[in-house]
C-alpha positions, 0 to 999 in steps of 0.5 A: 361677365368675368371680362368686366370682373377681370377689367375692373381687378386690372384697373384697380391692379393699375389705377388703385394706387394712385385713386387711394393716394387722392382720395386717403394718404400714401400709406394707403396707397402702399397697401392697394393690394388689400383693396380687392379684399377689403370689399368682403366686409361690405358684402357681408354688411350689405347682406346682414342689413337686409336681415336687419330689416327684415328685423325691423317690419317684423318689430324686434326693435330690443332684440336689435339693440342687443345684436348691436351690442354684440357686433359692437364687442366682437369688432373691438374685439377682433381689432385689439387681436388682430391690429396689433398684429396684422396692421390694416388686414386685421381691420379688415379681419375685424370688420369682417367677423363683426358683420358675421356675427351680427349676420349670423345672430339675425338669421337666429333672431329671424329664424327664433321668431318665425318659428314661434309664429308657425307654432302659434299659427298651429296652436290657433288651428287645433283651438278652432 
């Protein structure tokens, strides 16, 4: 498993600049060193989507609106502070911050809902 990861990392280091030049512009190829780090926000976004699907399945549509507003505000604020100072790395960090904010807020909302559900279930069991 480690060998496959090391091979992918070495392949990205060797061929990453050409791939980025073909897909985007030469300016992105100059920052090929940031490519491995750009996968971290993607990982958090995928993990966050798992929790968002749980919120949708539980019927928390109203709270998702506020959650997305919170994530977008945190993304804009982080971009405002980080992109000017750190450039492309700042954009990656801003995406990571927004994904973490949305992930944590989703966990809090679902945990509170599950606690309320357990309390309601226990309350009904005592009344019966």
